[in-house]
N, C-alpha and C positions, 0 to 999 in steps of 0.2 A: 242773924238779924241786925238791923242797923237803925239807929235813931238820928235824924237830923233835927236839932232843936236849939232852943235859946235864940229865937228870932221871931220876927213878925211874919206870919204865914198868910200868903195870898194864895187861895186854893183854885180860883176860877170855877168853883163848885157853888152854884146858887143856894144849895141847901146848907152850906157851911162855909161862907165866903172868906171869913177873916178871923184870925186869932192873934191877939196882940202879943202873947207870949206862948207860942205853940211849938209843936213838933210833928214830924212826919216819920212814921214807923214803916220800915221796909223789910219785907220778908221775901228773900230770893229776888225775883224779877219784878215783883209788883208791890204796890202800897198795901199795907195791912190795916193801918189806922192813922187818922189825923186827929190830934187833940191837944189839950193843954200840955205844956212842956213837963211840968212837975208830975202830972198824972201819967203821962206816957213813960217817963223814966221810972216811976214807981211800979208800973204795970209790967215793964220789960227790963228788969234790972241787969240782965246779962247781955243786953244788946250792945253792939259796938256804938260808940258815941261820936257824932260829928258836930262840933260846936259851930253855930252860925254867928257867934259873937254879937248877938243882938241885932243882926242885920235882917234882910228880907229873904225869906224862903218862898220859892215859887216854882211852878212847872217850868221845865226846859222849853226853849223856843223851837218852833218848827219853821223851817225854810222850805216853802213850797216850790221854789224854782231857783236852781243855781247851776253853775257850770264848772265842774272840777278841772276841765282842760285849761282853764285860764289861770291855774294856780301858780305858774312860774312867770307870770307876766308883770309882777310888781316891779316897778322901776325900769322896765324894758322900753327902749325906744328903737324902733325898726328903721334903719336908715332909708331915707327916700319916701317914707310913709307919712303923708300929710293929708288925711282924708277930708273931703269937703262935703260928703253926703253919706248916707247910711250904707249903701252898697260898697263904697270905698272903705268904710270902717270894717265891714265884714271881710272883704277880699284882701285888704292890705294888712289887717291886724289879726283877726280871729281865725279866718281860714288859713292864713299864712302860718300862724302858730300851730294849728292842729295838723297841717300837712307835714309838720316836722316832728310830731310827737310819736316816739316809739313806745313800746310797752313800759320800758323803764321811765320814760318821761311821763307817761300817764300815771304810774305809781307815785312818782315824785309829786305830781300835781295833787294827787289824792292825799298824800301825807301833809302837804302844806295846807290844803283846804281844811281837812278834818281837824288838824291841830288848832287852827284859827277858830273853827266853829266851837270846839270844846272850850277854848278860852273865852269866847263870847257868849257862852251859855246856850248854844244851839245843840239840841240833842237828837234832832231828826232832820234829814235833808232829802229833798227830791231832786236828784241830779239828772242833767241832760248832757250827755257826753259826746265828744267828737275827737277823733285822733286818726285822720285819714291817711297818715303815714303808715300806721299799723293798727288795723281794725280788729282782726280776729283775736279774741282773748282779752280785749281791753276792758270790758265790763267785769270780767272775772278778776282782772288785776285790781280794779277798784274795789270789788267785793273783798278781796284778800286784805287790803289795807283797812277797809271799814271794819272787818272782823277783828283784825289785829288791834286797832285803836279803840274799838267799841262803839262806833257810830251807827245809830239806826238809820238805814238808808233805803231809798227806793230809786232804782237805777234804770236808765235806758240809753240807747245810742241814737243819735240824730241821723235818720236816713236822709240822703240827699243825692241828687244826680250831678252835683256841681263838679265832681272829679271823675265823671265817667261811669259807664255801666258796671264795670267790674267792682269798683269801690261801692257803688250803690247796692249791688247784690251782697257784698260782704257785710255791709251795715244792716241789711235786712236779716241775714243769717245770724249776726251777732245778737240782735234783739230777740229773735226767735229762740235761739239756743239758751240765752240767759233767762228768758221768760219761762221756758220749759224747766230749766234747772230750779228756778225759784218756786215754781208750782210744785215740783216734786219734793223739794227740800222743806217747804212750808215753814220757814224760819221767820219768826216775827221781828227779827232784826234786819233782814234783807229781803226786799220785795222788788218786783220788776214792773216797768211799764214798757210800751213800745214807742220809741221816739221817732220824731220826724222834724226836719228843719223847716225853714220857711216854704210856703206853698209855691213860690216862684222857682224853687229848686226841685220840685217834685211834680211829675206828670201824673195823669190819671192812671196810666198803666202801672206806675210804681205804687200808687195808692192801692190798686187792686192786688199787687203782690204783697204789700204790707198786711192787708186784711187777711189774705189767704195764709200767710206765714204765721200771723198771730193766732188765727183759728180760735178766737174768742177767749184766749188765755188771760188777757189783761186789757187795760185801757190804754189809750194813746196819749202821749205827751208831746205837743207840737207847737211851734211858733206860728202865730196867726196875726196878720195885719200889723206887724211891728212897725214896718215902713210902708210907704205907698206902693212899693214894688209888688207886693202881694195883690193889691187891688188892681193895679194896671195889668198885671199878668193874667189874673183870673178873668177880667172883663175882655181883654184883647184875645186871649187864646181859648177861653172856655165859655164866654158869653154869660158869665154870672159873677157874683161877688165871692170872696174867699170862703165865708162860712157856708154858703150854698154848695160850693165844691166839696167841702168836708161832709156835708149832709148827703149829697149824691153818692159819695164814695164810701159811705158806711163808717166814717171815722168818729162821729159824735156819739155821745151817750153818757150815762151817769158816772162812769169811771174814767172818762177822758178829760184831760186837763189842757186848756188852751192858754199858751203864754202870750201876754201883752194885750192883744185885742185893742189896739189904739184906734185904727181906722176902720171901725165897723159901723154899720148903719143900724137904726132902730129895728128894721126888719130882721137883720142878722141877730140882734139881741133876742128877738122873739124866738128865733130858731134855737139859739143856745138854751134859752129858758125851757122851751117845750121838750127838748131832748134831754134835759137834766144835766147838761154838760157843765163842767167847772171851768173857771177862768182864774189865772194868777197874774197879779199886777207887780211890776218891778219899777217903782218910781224913779230911783236914782239912775238906773241904767237908761230909762227913757229920756231923762233930761240930759244925761251925758252924751247920748247918741243923737240928740236933737231931733227925735222922731215924733214928739208930741205928747199930749196928756191923754191917757186912757179915760174913756167916759165911765169910770167906775161907779160914780154916784147914780148915773142913769141905769146901769146894769143892775145895781143892787135894788133900786126902786122896782125893777121888773122881777125881782126875786131870784136873780142869778147868784149862785154861790161863787163869790170872788175872794180868793185868798191873797196872801202877800208873799213875795219872793224878793230876791236881790239880783238875780241874773249874774251873780258873782261880782257885782260892782263893789260889794262889801260882804262880810259874813256876819255883820252886826244887824240883827233884826230891828233893833231900836233906831238905827239910822233910817231904815226904810219907813218905820213908823213916823218919824219926824218929817221926812221929806214928802211922804204922801200927803200929809196935812197941808204943807206949804204949796205944793204944786196944784192941788185941787182947789185951794182957796184962790191962788193966783189966777188959775184958769177960769174960775167962775166969777172972779172979781167980787167975791163975797167973803168977809172975814168970819162968818158964823156957820160955815158948812164943814162937813167931812170929819169932824171929831168922832162922832159915834161910829161912822163907817170904818174909820181908820182902826180903831181899837177892836171892832168886831172882826175885821179881816184877820188881824194877827192872832187874837186870843180865842176867837170862836170858830171862824171859818176855816183857818188852817187846821184846827182840830177836826172839823168835819171832813175836810179833804183827806187827812191822814186816816180817818176811820174807814175810808173806802179801801184802804190797803192793809192796815195793821189791825190785828185782832184786839189787843188791849187798848183801852182808851188812852190817848195821849193829850198833853196840854192841860191836864187837870190833876189836882191832888185829892184823891178820894180812894176809898177802899176798892181794890180790884184794878185800879189804873196802873199803867206801866210806871215803874220806878225810875222816872226821868225827872230829876229834881235839881234845881240850882239855888245857890245862895248869892245874892247881890249885895255888895257893899253900898249901903245907903243910909245916911243918918239924917232923917228929916228935921227941918227946923220950922215946919208948919204942920198943922194937924194932918195925920196920915191914917187911912183906913181903906176898906174895900170901896167906900163911896168915892174916893178921889185918887186911887192908886194909878189910874190911867193918866191923869194929869201930872202926877209925880214922874211917871215913866217918860212921858213926852218931853217934859221940861227939866228933868233932873237926873235921868239915868242914861247910860250908854252901855253897850256890850262889855266894855272893859271894866265895868263895875263888878263883873262876875268874879267871885273868889273861889267857888266850889261848884263842880259839875259832877252829877251822878247820872249815869245812863244804864238802864236795865239793871238797876240795883248795884252797879259797880262804881266805886269812887274813882274817877279818872283824873280829877283835878281838885286838889284840896289846898285851901289857903294859898292859891296862886302858884302851886307847884304840881306838875304832872305826877301821877301815881302809877308806877309800873310801866311807864313809857320813857324811853331814853331819848329825850328831846334833842340833846346835843348830837347824838349819833345820827338821828333822823335828819336833822338840819344839815349836817355835814354832807351826807349822801345826796340830799335834795339839792344842795348848792352845786355839787358836781354835775348833776343832771341839768340844772338850769344853765350852767356855763356851756354845756354842750349844745343845748337848744339855742341860746343866744348866739353862740358862735356860728351855727348853721344859718340862722336868720340874717346875721350881719356880716358873714364871711370873714370873721376874725376871731382871734383867741381872747378869751376873758380870763 
């Protein structure tokens, strides 16, 4: 048994939202009780003690959309790559990287990504992977790293025809085999979705194969209308808009997650709403790729479940929280919008998205919820409570405030040091893999 106490507890539980001096009691993989610190210590005197040092105790963050395959790109410049539009960004940067990712490269990306997530207080990730150099076994390689490091993960592989029929078939098989493994294993730490890249890289015939291979095992995780390429391709070649194509091909539904949805029409929003399909927004990535501002405020008014991801632009969910507010206000030319939607996406909607895949409640501190708890270093100099915690987070916190991370009841990061994880050895091996990747991309030795 474990007690995390001596801190200000933000539970995200409406029935018990805030304790000024509280503690979270963990029994195995789930939370047993949340209460006053002194009372919990007295009630469970033999429990292991984790001191929050008077800081903020809260649920771990959920990232509803990221890309492990970009894990070795930090600091990378690919010679001759100077993209001027979204397709050039994809082809010159990300597709170029994933075409050179071996299984070892994929594992290195997973190590780099997951260690950063743990440091930033992220305890659950929904990953959308691509490694067209070596597809078979890639999701299982990520699974192995996630299990080793203790990250709660929902994984898929992005099906695409961009590198030919054989690679497309391999990507479909990888999704299907991993989804079957995940269903059989029924492990609440590792789940599966069925991935697809942008619609302009997927034909209707491939959608048919995806649906057949999935066989109802899981939902789809797919990029939709991130750039105008999807819209042009769907109208030109299929006589309809992107969301209509997904509807006609049997992709939409309550367990399907659509990434981005920037260039969608009100009628497409209605389809998303009526099918119960989920959407995930990635504000920093959208700005970085210059693809536009997603109409999230309109989607949420229609009752669409919109969550928050990073698209691997960062692993800090509080960065996304901050940037979403800014881009939506800038786009609307109104300084009084998006605050409520912003915090709802990260702290409530991501929790609902996760509930479609994981059994134990995530993103909340209450009895029976998953024991995913973080401690954030934050000493407020203005009044602080559940009534204004979101304002404190938006304007006072960042992921690097995280000092302790507990996932599934295991202390993985304590007082800014990894526990049971040899960070130096992992970093050394990952660096060697990144040198190999960079060398192949730029045809020189690093």
